[in-house]
Each structure stands twice: as structure tokens, then as C-alpha cells.
PDB file of N, CA, C and O in Angstrom:
ATOM      1  N   UNK A   1      43.016 -31.064  20.021  1.00  0.00           N
ATOM      2  CA  UNK A   1      42.362 -30.121  20.902  1.00  0.00           C
ATOM      3  C   UNK A   1      42.740 -28.695  20.535  1.00  0.00           C
ATOM      4  O   UNK A   1      43.821 -28.429  20.009  1.00  0.00           O
ATOM      5  N   UNK A   2      41.822 -27.792  20.826  1.00  0.00           N
ATOM      6  CA  UNK A   2      42.106 -26.379  20.590  1.00  0.00           C
ATOM      7  C   UNK A   2      42.593 -25.748  21.873  1.00  0.00           C
ATOM      8  O   UNK A   2      42.409 -26.295  22.961  1.00  0.00           O
ATOM      9  N   UNK A   3      43.203 -24.618  21.741  1.00  0.00           N
ATOM     10  CA  UNK A   3      43.703 -23.907  22.913  1.00  0.00           C
ATOM     11  C   UNK A   3      42.522 -23.387  23.714  1.00  0.00           C
ATOM     12  O   UNK A   3      41.502 -23.013  23.134  1.00  0.00           O
ATOM     13  N   UNK A   4      42.639 -23.358  25.039  1.00  0.00           N
ATOM     14  CA  UNK A   4      41.530 -22.851  25.854  1.00  0.00           C
ATOM     15  C   UNK A   4      41.252 -21.382  25.521  1.00  0.00           C
ATOM     16  O   UNK A   4      42.168 -20.591  25.299  1.00  0.00           O
ATOM     17  N   UNK A   5      39.972 -21.048  25.493  1.00  0.00           N
ATOM     18  CA  UNK A   5      39.555 -19.694  25.138  1.00  0.00           C
ATOM     19  C   UNK A   5      39.013 -19.009  26.379  1.00  0.00           C
ATOM     20  O   UNK A   5      38.188 -19.569  27.100  1.00  0.00           O
ATOM     21  N   UNK A   6      39.479 -17.800  26.621  1.00  0.00           N
ATOM     22  CA  UNK A   6      38.947 -17.011  27.729  1.00  0.00           C
ATOM     23  C   UNK A   6      37.551 -16.537  27.319  1.00  0.00           C
ATOM     24  O   UNK A   6      37.421 -15.721  26.407  1.00  0.00           O
ATOM     25  N   UNK A   7      36.522 -17.032  27.973  1.00  0.00           N
ATOM     26  CA  UNK A   7      35.137 -16.734  27.574  1.00  0.00           C
ATOM     27  C   UNK A   7      34.806 -15.253  27.724  1.00  0.00           C
ATOM     28  O   UNK A   7      34.067 -14.699  26.911  1.00  0.00           O
ATOM     29  N   UNK A   8      35.339 -14.618  28.742  1.00  0.00           N
ATOM     30  CA  UNK A   8      35.054 -13.190  28.923  1.00  0.00           C
ATOM     31  C   UNK A   8      35.684 -12.364  27.805  1.00  0.00           C
ATOM     32  O   UNK A   8      35.070 -11.429  27.292  1.00  0.00           O
ATOM     33  N   UNK A   9      36.902 -12.713  27.437  1.00  0.00           N
ATOM     34  CA  UNK A   9      37.580 -11.982  26.364  1.00  0.00           C
ATOM     35  C   UNK A   9      36.854 -12.205  25.041  1.00  0.00           C
ATOM     36  O   UNK A   9      36.726 -11.281  24.238  1.00  0.00           O
ATOM     37  N   UNK A  10      36.378 -13.430  24.813  1.00  0.00           N
ATOM     38  CA  UNK A  10      35.641 -13.722  23.585  1.00  0.00           C
ATOM     39  C   UNK A  10      34.331 -12.940  23.555  1.00  0.00           C
ATOM     40  O   UNK A  10      33.945 -12.424  22.506  1.00  0.00           O
ATOM     41  N   UNK A  11      33.641 -12.845  24.695  1.00  0.00           N
ATOM     42  CA  UNK A  11      32.386 -12.098  24.766  1.00  0.00           C
ATOM     43  C   UNK A  11      32.638 -10.608  24.536  1.00  0.00           C
ATOM     44  O   UNK A  11      31.865  -9.946  23.844  1.00  0.00           O
ATOM     45  N   UNK A  12      33.734 -10.075  25.126  1.00  0.00           N
ATOM     46  CA  UNK A  12      34.071  -8.667  24.909  1.00  0.00           C
ATOM     47  C   UNK A  12      34.387  -8.407  23.439  1.00  0.00           C
ATOM     48  O   UNK A  12      33.986  -7.385  22.881  1.00  0.00           O
ATOM     49  N   UNK A  13      35.109  -9.340  22.815  1.00  0.00           N
ATOM     50  CA  UNK A  13      35.437  -9.190  21.398  1.00  0.00           C
ATOM     51  C   UNK A  13      34.194  -9.214  20.530  1.00  0.00           C
ATOM     52  O   UNK A  13      34.076  -8.435  19.585  1.00  0.00           O
ATOM     53  N   UNK A  14      33.263 -10.109  20.848  1.00  0.00           N
ATOM     54  CA  UNK A  14      32.009 -10.188  20.095  1.00  0.00           C
ATOM     55  C   UNK A  14      31.190  -8.913  20.279  1.00  0.00           C
ATOM     56  O   UNK A  14      30.647  -8.380  19.312  1.00  0.00           O
ATOM     57  N   UNK A  15      31.098  -8.424  21.511  1.00  0.00           N
ATOM     58  CA  UNK A  15      30.348  -7.193  21.771  1.00  0.00           C
ATOM     59  C   UNK A  15      30.978  -6.015  21.035  1.00  0.00           C
ATOM     60  O   UNK A  15      30.265  -5.166  20.499  1.00  0.00           O
ATOM     61  N   UNK A  16      32.309  -5.958  21.004  1.00  0.00           N
ATOM     62  CA  UNK A  16      32.988  -4.870  20.294  1.00  0.00           C
ATOM     63  C   UNK A  16      32.724  -4.958  18.795  1.00  0.00           C
ATOM     64  O   UNK A  16      32.538  -3.934  18.138  1.00  0.00           O
ATOM     65  N   UNK A  17      32.708  -6.178  18.247  1.00  0.00           N
ATOM     66  CA  UNK A  17      32.434  -6.350  16.819  1.00  0.00           C
ATOM     67  C   UNK A  17      31.011  -5.923  16.484  1.00  0.00           C
ATOM     68  O   UNK A  17      30.778  -5.306  15.444  1.00  0.00           O
ATOM     69  N   UNK A  18      30.059  -6.244  17.354  1.00  0.00           N
ATOM     70  CA  UNK A  18      28.663  -5.845  17.129  1.00  0.00           C
ATOM     71  C   UNK A  18      28.538  -4.330  17.198  1.00  0.00           C
ATOM     72  O   UNK A  18      27.885  -3.728  16.346  1.00  0.00           O
ATOM     73  N   UNK A  19      29.148  -3.708  18.190  1.00  0.00           N
ATOM     74  CA  UNK A  19      29.106  -2.247  18.315  1.00  0.00           C
ATOM     75  C   UNK A  19      29.717  -1.577  17.088  1.00  0.00           C
ATOM     76  O   UNK A  19      29.192  -0.580  16.592  1.00  0.00           O
ATOM     77  N   UNK A  20      30.828  -2.129  16.599  1.00  0.00           N
ATOM     78  CA  UNK A  20      31.479  -1.562  15.419  1.00  0.00           C
ATOM     79  C   UNK A  20      30.580  -1.687  14.191  1.00  0.00           C
ATOM     80  O   UNK A  20      30.488  -0.757  13.389  1.00  0.00           O
ATOM     81  N   UNK A  21      29.918  -2.836  14.043  1.00  0.00           N
ATOM     82  CA  UNK A  21      29.026  -3.032  12.895  1.00  0.00           C
ATOM     83  C   UNK A  21      27.829  -2.091  12.971  1.00  0.00           C
ATOM     84  O   UNK A  21      27.405  -1.541  11.955  1.00  0.00           O
ATOM     85  N   UNK A  22      27.281  -1.904  14.171  1.00  0.00           N
ATOM     86  CA  UNK A  22      26.135  -1.005  14.322  1.00  0.00           C
ATOM     87  C   UNK A  22      26.531   0.443  14.088  1.00  0.00           C
ATOM     88  O   UNK A  22      25.750   1.211  13.528  1.00  0.00           O
ATOM     89  N   UNK A  23      27.721   0.828  14.503  1.00  0.00           N
ATOM     90  CA  UNK A  23      28.171   2.203  14.309  1.00  0.00           C
ATOM     91  C   UNK A  23      28.417   2.485  12.831  1.00  0.00           C
ATOM     92  O   UNK A  23      28.217   3.610  12.374  1.00  0.00           O
ATOM     93  N   UNK A  24      28.847   1.478  12.085  1.00  0.00           N
ATOM     94  CA  UNK A  24      29.143   1.665  10.665  1.00  0.00           C
ATOM     95  C   UNK A  24      27.885   1.644   9.807  1.00  0.00           C
ATOM     96  O   UNK A  24      27.897   2.154   8.686  1.00  0.00           O
ATOM     97  N   UNK A  25      26.808   1.068  10.309  1.00  0.00           N
ATOM     98  CA  UNK A  25      25.572   0.961   9.526  1.00  0.00           C
ATOM     99  C   UNK A  25      24.940   2.339   9.362  1.00  0.00           C
ATOM    100  O   UNK A  25      24.899   3.110  10.320  1.00  0.00           O
ATOM    101  N   UNK A  26      24.446   2.665   8.167  1.00  0.00           N
ATOM    102  CA  UNK A  26      23.789   3.965   7.978  1.00  0.00           C
ATOM    103  C   UNK A  26      22.474   4.015   8.752  1.00  0.00           C
ATOM    104  O   UNK A  26      21.734   3.033   8.808  1.00  0.00           O
ATOM    105  N   UNK A  27      22.200   5.158   9.340  1.00  0.00           N
ATOM    106  CA  UNK A  27      20.968   5.327  10.106  1.00  0.00           C
ATOM    107  C   UNK A  27      19.843   5.701   9.152  1.00  0.00           C
ATOM    108  O   UNK A  27      19.800   6.819   8.639  1.00  0.00           O
ATOM    109  N   UNK A  28      18.947   4.773   8.922  1.00  0.00           N
ATOM    110  CA  UNK A  28      17.821   5.008   8.026  1.00  0.00           C
ATOM    111  C   UNK A  28      16.562   5.227   8.854  1.00  0.00           C
ATOM    112  O   UNK A  28      16.377   4.571   9.879  1.00  0.00           O
ATOM    113  N   UNK A  29      15.697   6.137   8.426  1.00  0.00           N
ATOM    114  CA  UNK A  29      14.444   6.325   9.167  1.00  0.00           C
ATOM    115  C   UNK A  29      13.575   5.074   9.052  1.00  0.00           C
ATOM    116  O   UNK A  29      13.499   4.451   7.994  1.00  0.00           O
ATOM    117  N   UNK A  30      12.927   4.722  10.152  1.00  0.00           N
ATOM    118  CA  UNK A  30      12.070   3.537  10.139  1.00  0.00           C
ATOM    119  C   UNK A  30      10.594   3.907  10.218  1.00  0.00           C
ATOM    120  O   UNK A  30       9.732   3.028  10.191  1.00  0.00           O
ATOM    121  N   UNK A  31      10.298   5.190  10.315  1.00  0.00           N
ATOM    122  CA  UNK A  31       8.901   5.618  10.384  1.00  0.00           C
ATOM    123  C   UNK A  31       8.777   7.013   9.780  1.00  0.00           C
ATOM    124  O   UNK A  31       9.755   7.755   9.683  1.00  0.00           O
ATOM    125  N   UNK A  32       7.568   7.347   9.383  1.00  0.00           N
ATOM    126  CA  UNK A  32       7.291   8.676   8.837  1.00  0.00           C
ATOM    127  C   UNK A  32       5.967   9.150   9.419  1.00  0.00           C
ATOM    128  O   UNK A  32       4.979   8.414   9.418  1.00  0.00           O
ATOM    129  N   UNK A  33       5.952  10.375   9.912  1.00  0.00           N
ATOM    130  CA  UNK A  33       4.726  10.935  10.469  1.00  0.00           C
ATOM    131  C   UNK A  33       4.324  12.151   9.648  1.00  0.00           C
ATOM    132  O   UNK A  33       5.110  13.079   9.462  1.00  0.00           O
ATOM    133  N   UNK A  34       3.096  12.132   9.165  1.00  0.00           N
ATOM    134  CA  UNK A  34       2.572  13.249   8.383  1.00  0.00           C
ATOM    135  C   UNK A  34       1.596  14.012   9.267  1.00  0.00           C
ATOM    136  O   UNK A  34       0.509  13.518   9.564  1.00  0.00           O
ATOM    137  N   UNK A  35       1.978  15.209   9.687  1.00  0.00           N
ATOM    138  CA  UNK A  35       1.147  16.004  10.591  1.00  0.00           C
ATOM    139  C   UNK A  35       0.270  17.005   9.857  1.00  0.00           C
ATOM    140  O   UNK A  35      -0.303  17.896  10.484  1.00  0.00           O
ATOM    141  N   UNK A  36       0.153  16.877   8.538  1.00  0.00           N
ATOM    142  CA  UNK A  36      -0.691  17.821   7.804  1.00  0.00           C
ATOM    143  C   UNK A  36      -2.154  17.603   8.195  1.00  0.00           C
ATOM    144  O   UNK A  36      -2.572  16.460   8.379  1.00  0.00           O
ATOM    145  N   UNK A  37      -2.940  18.674   8.325  1.00  0.00           N
ATOM    146  CA  UNK A  37      -4.336  18.532   8.764  1.00  0.00           C
ATOM    147  C   UNK A  37      -5.173  17.795   7.719  1.00  0.00           C
ATOM    148  O   UNK A  37      -4.997  17.981   6.515  1.00  0.00           O
ATOM    149  N   UNK A  38      -6.073  16.967   8.199  1.00  0.00           N
ATOM    150  CA  UNK A  38      -6.965  16.209   7.328  1.00  0.00           C
ATOM    151  C   UNK A  38      -8.337  16.870   7.300  1.00  0.00           C
ATOM    152  O   UNK A  38      -8.757  17.452   8.300  1.00  0.00           O
ATOM    153  N   UNK A  39      -9.039  16.794   6.180  1.00  0.00           N
ATOM    154  CA  UNK A  39     -10.382  17.380   6.135  1.00  0.00           C
ATOM    155  C   UNK A  39     -11.346  16.571   7.006  1.00  0.00           C
ATOM    156  O   UNK A  39     -11.262  15.344   7.063  1.00  0.00           O
ATOM    157  N   UNK A  40     -12.261  17.270   7.681  1.00  0.00           N
ATOM    158  CA  UNK A  40     -13.236  16.581   8.518  1.00  0.00           C
ATOM    159  C   UNK A  40     -14.250  15.828   7.667  1.00  0.00           C
ATOM    160  O   UNK A  40     -14.638  14.708   7.999  1.00  0.00           O
ATOM    161  N   UNK A  41     -14.677  16.443   6.574  1.00  0.00           N
ATOM    162  CA  UNK A  41     -15.650  15.820   5.677  1.00  0.00           C
ATOM    163  C   UNK A  41     -15.140  15.994   4.260  1.00  0.00           C
ATOM    164  O   UNK A  41     -14.822  17.105   3.836  1.00  0.00           O
ATOM    165  N   UNK A  42     -15.065  14.910   3.543  1.00  0.00           N
ATOM    166  CA  UNK A  42     -14.592  14.986   2.168  1.00  0.00           C
ATOM    167  C   UNK A  42     -15.753  15.057   1.193  1.00  0.00           C
ATOM    168  O   UNK A  42     -16.899  14.827   1.579  1.00  0.00           O
ATOM    169  N   UNK A  43     -15.473  15.372  -0.069  1.00  0.00           N
ATOM    170  CA  UNK A  43     -16.536  15.499  -1.062  1.00  0.00           C
ATOM    171  C   UNK A  43     -16.974  14.163  -1.661  1.00  0.00           C
ATOM    172  O   UNK A  43     -17.943  14.120  -2.420  1.00  0.00           O
ATOM    173  N   UNK A  44     -16.278  13.073  -1.334  1.00  0.00           N
ATOM    174  CA  UNK A  44     -16.594  11.787  -1.946  1.00  0.00           C
ATOM    175  C   UNK A  44     -17.834  11.176  -1.301  1.00  0.00           C
ATOM    176  O   UNK A  44     -17.884  11.050  -0.078  1.00  0.00           O
ATOM    177  N   UNK A  45     -18.838  10.793  -2.093  1.00  0.00           N
ATOM    178  CA  UNK A  45     -20.032  10.167  -1.518  1.00  0.00           C
ATOM    179  C   UNK A  45     -19.734   8.733  -1.076  1.00  0.00           C
ATOM    180  O   UNK A  45     -18.800   8.115  -1.587  1.00  0.00           O
ATOM    181  N   UNK A  46     -20.516   8.195  -0.133  1.00  0.00           N
ATOM    182  CA  UNK A  46     -20.304   6.815   0.298  1.00  0.00           C
ATOM    183  C   UNK A  46     -20.615   5.844  -0.836  1.00  0.00           C
ATOM    184  O   UNK A  46     -21.504   6.087  -1.652  1.00  0.00           O
ATOM    185  N   UNK A  47     -19.883   4.757  -0.874  1.00  0.00           N
ATOM    186  CA  UNK A  47     -20.044   3.750  -1.920  1.00  0.00           C
ATOM    187  C   UNK A  47     -20.168   2.392  -1.247  1.00  0.00           C
ATOM    188  O   UNK A  47     -19.414   2.080  -0.325  1.00  0.00           O
ATOM    189  N   UNK A  48     -21.120   1.582  -1.706  1.00  0.00           N
ATOM    190  CA  UNK A  48     -21.268   0.230  -1.163  1.00  0.00           C
ATOM    191  C   UNK A  48     -20.029  -0.586  -1.512  1.00  0.00           C
ATOM    192  O   UNK A  48     -19.537  -0.530  -2.639  1.00  0.00           O
ATOM    193  N   UNK A  49     -19.533  -1.335  -0.551  1.00  0.00           N
ATOM    194  CA  UNK A  49     -18.339  -2.146  -0.752  1.00  0.00           C
ATOM    195  C   UNK A  49     -18.710  -3.464  -1.425  1.00  0.00           C
ATOM    196  O   UNK A  49     -19.854  -3.906  -1.325  1.00  0.00           O
ATOM    197  N   UNK A  50     -17.762  -4.093  -2.106  1.00  0.00           N
ATOM    198  CA  UNK A  50     -18.067  -5.373  -2.741  1.00  0.00           C
ATOM    199  C   UNK A  50     -18.366  -6.441  -1.692  1.00  0.00           C
ATOM    200  O   UNK A  50     -17.896  -6.362  -0.557  1.00  0.00           O
ATOM    201  N   UNK A  51     -19.140  -7.423  -2.083  1.00  0.00           N
ATOM    202  CA  UNK A  51     -19.501  -8.493  -1.157  1.00  0.00           C
ATOM    203  C   UNK A  51     -20.984  -8.432  -0.857  1.00  0.00           C
ATOM    204  O   UNK A  51     -21.796  -8.155  -1.739  1.00  0.00           O
ATOM    205  N   UNK A  52     -21.332  -8.692   0.392  1.00  0.00           N
ATOM    206  CA  UNK A  52     -22.745  -8.660   0.780  1.00  0.00           C
ATOM    207  C   UNK A  52     -23.271  -7.234   0.709  1.00  0.00           C
ATOM    208  O   UNK A  52     -22.580  -6.306   1.128  1.00  0.00           O
ATOM    209  N   UNK A  53     -24.469  -7.040   0.191  1.00  0.00           N
ATOM    210  CA  UNK A  53     -25.020  -5.684   0.114  1.00  0.00           C
ATOM    211  C   UNK A  53     -25.363  -5.171   1.517  1.00  0.00           C
ATOM    212  O   UNK A  53     -25.590  -5.971   2.426  1.00  0.00           O
ATOM    213  N   UNK A  54     -25.404  -3.851   1.701  1.00  0.00           N
ATOM    214  CA  UNK A  54     -25.751  -3.303   3.008  1.00  0.00           C
ATOM    215  C   UNK A  54     -27.190  -3.646   3.380  1.00  0.00           C
ATOM    216  O   UNK A  54     -28.049  -3.811   2.513  1.00  0.00           O
ATOM    217  N   UNK A  55     -27.436  -3.750   4.684  1.00  0.00           N
ATOM    218  CA  UNK A  55     -28.775  -4.107   5.157  1.00  0.00           C
ATOM    219  C   UNK A  55     -29.693  -2.892   5.100  1.00  0.00           C
ATOM    220  O   UNK A  55     -29.260  -1.756   5.290  1.00  0.00           O
ATOM    221  N   UNK A  56     -30.961  -3.155   4.837  1.00  0.00           N
ATOM    222  CA  UNK A  56     -31.956  -2.085   4.861  1.00  0.00           C
ATOM    223  C   UNK A  56     -32.254  -1.723   6.315  1.00  0.00           C
ATOM    224  O   UNK A  56     -31.856  -2.443   7.231  1.00  0.00           O
ATOM    225  N   UNK A  57     -32.951  -0.614   6.525  1.00  0.00           N
ATOM    226  CA  UNK A  57     -33.293  -0.203   7.888  1.00  0.00           C
ATOM    227  C   UNK A  57     -34.202  -1.234   8.539  1.00  0.00           C
ATOM    228  O   UNK A  57     -34.053  -1.527   9.725  1.00  0.00           O
ATOM    229  N   UNK A  58     -35.138  -1.786   7.781  1.00  0.00           N
ATOM    230  CA  UNK A  58     -36.050  -2.802   8.328  1.00  0.00           C
ATOM    231  C   UNK A  58     -35.270  -4.045   8.746  1.00  0.00           C
ATOM    232  O   UNK A  58     -35.523  -4.611   9.810  1.00  0.00           O
ATOM    233  N   UNK A  59     -34.316  -4.474   7.907  1.00  0.00           N
ATOM    234  CA  UNK A  59     -33.514  -5.648   8.255  1.00  0.00           C
ATOM    235  C   UNK A  59     -32.678  -5.389   9.506  1.00  0.00           C
ATOM    236  O   UNK A  59     -32.500  -6.287  10.329  1.00  0.00           O
ATOM    237  N   UNK A  60     -32.170  -4.180   9.651  1.00  0.00           N
ATOM    238  CA  UNK A  60     -31.402  -3.823  10.841  1.00  0.00           C
ATOM    239  C   UNK A  60     -32.283  -3.873  12.083  1.00  0.00           C
ATOM    240  O   UNK A  60     -31.856  -4.374  13.123  1.00  0.00           O
ATOM    241  N   UNK A  61     -33.510  -3.357  11.986  1.00  0.00           N
ATOM    242  CA  UNK A  61     -34.437  -3.377  13.122  1.00  0.00           C
ATOM    243  C   UNK A  61     -34.794  -4.808  13.515  1.00  0.00           C
ATOM    244  O   UNK A  61     -34.793  -5.149  14.698  1.00  0.00           O
ATOM    245  N   UNK A  62     -35.099  -5.641  12.523  1.00  0.00           N
ATOM    246  CA  UNK A  62     -35.456  -7.040  12.808  1.00  0.00           C
ATOM    247  C   UNK A  62     -34.273  -7.763  13.446  1.00  0.00           C
ATOM    248  O   UNK A  62     -34.455  -8.565  14.362  1.00  0.00           O
ATOM    249  N   UNK A  63     -33.065  -7.482  12.966  1.00  0.00           N
ATOM    250  CA  UNK A  63     -31.871  -8.106  13.532  1.00  0.00           C
ATOM    251  C   UNK A  63     -31.712  -7.731  15.002  1.00  0.00           C
ATOM    252  O   UNK A  63     -31.366  -8.580  15.824  1.00  0.00           O
ATOM    253  N   UNK A  64     -31.961  -6.470  15.338  1.00  0.00           N
ATOM    254  CA  UNK A  64     -31.872  -6.041  16.730  1.00  0.00           C
ATOM    255  C   UNK A  64     -32.894  -6.732  17.610  1.00  0.00           C
ATOM    256  O   UNK A  64     -32.587  -7.120  18.737  1.00  0.00           O
ATOM    257  N   UNK A  65     -34.118  -6.890  17.099  1.00  0.00           N
ATOM    258  CA  UNK A  65     -35.166  -7.571  17.867  1.00  0.00           C
ATOM    259  C   UNK A  65     -34.794  -9.032  18.091  1.00  0.00           C
ATOM    260  O   UNK A  65     -34.963  -9.550  19.194  1.00  0.00           O
ATOM    261  N   UNK A  66     -34.289  -9.700  17.059  1.00  0.00           N
ATOM    262  CA  UNK A  66     -33.901 -11.105  17.196  1.00  0.00           C
ATOM    263  C   UNK A  66     -32.753 -11.263  18.189  1.00  0.00           C
ATOM    264  O   UNK A  66     -32.739 -12.204  18.983  1.00  0.00           O
ATOM    265  N   UNK A  67     -31.801 -10.351  18.146  1.00  0.00           N
ATOM    266  CA  UNK A  67     -30.686 -10.404  19.079  1.00  0.00           C
ATOM    267  C   UNK A  67     -31.169 -10.197  20.513  1.00  0.00           C
ATOM    268  O   UNK A  67     -30.732 -10.901  21.423  1.00  0.00           O
ATOM    269  N   UNK A  68     -32.062  -9.239  20.717  1.00  0.00           N
ATOM    270  CA  UNK A  68     -32.602  -8.994  22.059  1.00  0.00           C
ATOM    271  C   UNK A  68     -33.391 -10.200  22.551  1.00  0.00           C
ATOM    272  O   UNK A  68     -33.312 -10.556  23.727  1.00  0.00           O
ATOM    273  N   UNK A  69     -34.153 -10.831  21.658  1.00  0.00           N
ATOM    274  CA  UNK A  69     -34.903 -12.027  22.051  1.00  0.00           C
ATOM    275  C   UNK A  69     -33.979 -13.171  22.429  1.00  0.00           C
ATOM    276  O   UNK A  69     -34.264 -13.913  23.369  1.00  0.00           O
ATOM    277  N   UNK A  70     -32.885 -13.322  21.714  1.00  0.00           N
ATOM    278  CA  UNK A  70     -31.926 -14.374  22.043  1.00  0.00           C
ATOM    279  C   UNK A  70     -31.275 -14.139  23.391  1.00  0.00           C
ATOM    280  O   UNK A  70     -31.084 -15.077  24.165  1.00  0.00           O
ATOM    281  N   UNK A  71     -30.931 -12.891  23.676  1.00  0.00           N
ATOM    282  CA  UNK A  71     -30.316 -12.568  24.963  1.00  0.00           C
ATOM    283  C   UNK A  71     -31.328 -12.751  26.088  1.00  0.00           C
ATOM    284  O   UNK A  71     -30.973 -13.212  27.173  1.00  0.00           O
ATOM    285  N   UNK A  72     -32.581 -12.394  25.839  1.00  0.00           N
ATOM    286  CA  UNK A  72     -33.613 -12.532  26.874  1.00  0.00           C
ATOM    287  C   UNK A  72     -33.908 -13.993  27.179  1.00  0.00           C
ATOM    288  O   UNK A  72     -34.346 -14.305  28.286  1.00  0.00           O
ATOM    289  N   UNK A  73     -33.681 -14.900  26.226  1.00  0.00           N
ATOM    290  CA  UNK A  73     -33.990 -16.312  26.468  1.00  0.00           C
ATOM    291  C   UNK A  73     -32.903 -17.012  27.281  1.00  0.00           C
ATOM    292  O   UNK A  73     -33.131 -18.114  27.779  1.00  0.00           O
ATOM    293  N   UNK A  74     -31.740 -16.406  27.425  1.00  0.00           N
ATOM    294  CA  UNK A  74     -30.661 -17.050  28.175  1.00  0.00           C
ATOM    295  C   UNK A  74     -31.011 -17.298  29.643  1.00  0.00           C
ATOM    296  O   UNK A  74     -30.780 -18.408  30.122  1.00  0.00           O
ATOM    297  N   UNK A  75     -31.557 -16.324  30.388  1.00  0.00           N
ATOM    298  CA  UNK A  75     -31.893 -16.606  31.787  1.00  0.00           C
ATOM    299  C   UNK A  75     -32.941 -17.713  31.926  1.00  0.00           C
ATOM    300  O   UNK A  75     -32.863 -18.534  32.840  1.00  0.00           O
ATOM    301  N   UNK A  76     -33.917 -17.731  31.023  1.00  0.00           N
ATOM    302  CA  UNK A  76     -34.957 -18.764  31.094  1.00  0.00           C
ATOM    303  C   UNK A  76     -34.342 -20.133  30.856  1.00  0.00           C
ATOM    304  O   UNK A  76     -34.623 -21.077  31.595  1.00  0.00           O
ATOM    305  N   UNK A  77     -33.501 -20.251  29.822  1.00  0.00           N
ATOM    306  CA  UNK A  77     -32.858 -21.530  29.530  1.00  0.00           C
ATOM    307  C   UNK A  77     -31.923 -21.966  30.637  1.00  0.00           C
ATOM    308  O   UNK A  77     -31.869 -23.148  30.977  1.00  0.00           O
ATOM    309  N   UNK A  78     -31.178 -21.015  31.210  1.00  0.00           N
ATOM    310  CA  UNK A  78     -30.278 -21.357  32.300  1.00  0.00           C
ATOM    311  C   UNK A  78     -31.029 -21.819  33.532  1.00  0.00           C
ATOM    312  O   UNK A  78     -30.612 -22.772  34.190  1.00  0.00           O
ATOM    313  N   UNK A  79     -32.134 -21.154  33.855  1.00  0.00           N
ATOM    314  CA  UNK A  79     -32.943 -21.560  35.012  1.00  0.00           C
ATOM    315  C   UNK A  79     -33.531 -22.940  34.798  1.00  0.00           C
ATOM    316  O   UNK A  79     -33.538 -23.766  35.710  1.00  0.00           O
ATOM    317  N   UNK A  80     -34.022 -23.189  33.598  1.00  0.00           N
ATOM    318  CA  UNK A  80     -34.607 -24.495  33.284  1.00  0.00           C
ATOM    319  C   UNK A  80     -33.549 -25.592  33.383  1.00  0.00           C
ATOM    320  O   UNK A  80     -33.840 -26.689  33.860  1.00  0.00           O
ATOM    321  N   UNK A  81     -32.340 -25.311  32.944  1.00  0.00           N
ATOM    322  CA  UNK A  81     -31.272 -26.304  33.020  1.00  0.00           C
ATOM    323  C   UNK A  81     -30.909 -26.604  34.470  1.00  0.00           C
ATOM    324  O   UNK A  81     -30.601 -27.748  34.804  1.00  0.00           O
ATOM    325  N   UNK A  82     -30.942 -25.590  35.336  1.00  0.00           N
ATOM    326  CA  UNK A  82     -30.630 -25.820  36.745  1.00  0.00           C
ATOM    327  C   UNK A  82     -31.715 -26.632  37.438  1.00  0.00           C
ATOM    328  O   UNK A  82     -31.421 -27.455  38.305  1.00  0.00           O
ATOM    329  N   UNK A  83     -32.971 -26.400  37.057  1.00  0.00           N
ATOM    330  CA  UNK A  83     -34.085 -27.119  37.683  1.00  0.00           C
ATOM    331  C   UNK A  83     -34.062 -28.588  37.277  1.00  0.00           C
ATOM    332  O   UNK A  83     -34.297 -29.475  38.098  1.00  0.00           O
ATOM    333  N   UNK A  84     -33.779 -28.831  36.011  1.00  0.00           N
ATOM    334  CA  UNK A  84     -33.772 -30.215  35.533  1.00  0.00           C
ATOM    335  C   UNK A  84     -32.472 -30.847  35.922  1.00  0.00           C
ATOM    336  O   UNK A  84     -32.241 -32.018  35.623  1.00  0.00           O
TER     337      UNK A  84
END
């Protein structure tokens, strides 16, 4: 058997060891903030990203109409489901 250990004294010793280790550790910055002003508009032209090509204006319009039609059909479908 081991000798009985005073738990409070052991906890105080552990806390003191942690405080000592933290005090000895060098304080390194963990973040950097750059407050220099950014340009509102840059000279670089927009470039299409890799992957799917951007949609044309007509495709965007058709997509909006299809989405609106799908949303408009929800009340009709819900009412029909309640009736049946």
C-alpha cells in the first residue's frame, strides 16, 4: 500500500505546477489584424471559375420561373393531400 495522499495538497501542487509552466511559456501572438485600407474596386476583371460554366441570363430567368412554379404548386398539392 502507498501512504495516504492529502487530495487538497495534491491539487494545490498540481495547480502550482500548471501556473509555473504557463508563466515560463513564451507569449506568442495567436492572431494578426491588418487594418490597412482595402481598395473598393480592383483592376482585375472577373474570371469564370473552374467547374460548371456560369449560367446565361435566359437560363437564370427560366430557373426563377421553374422555382416559382414549384413553390406555387405546394399549396395545391397540400390541399389535395388533405382532401384525399
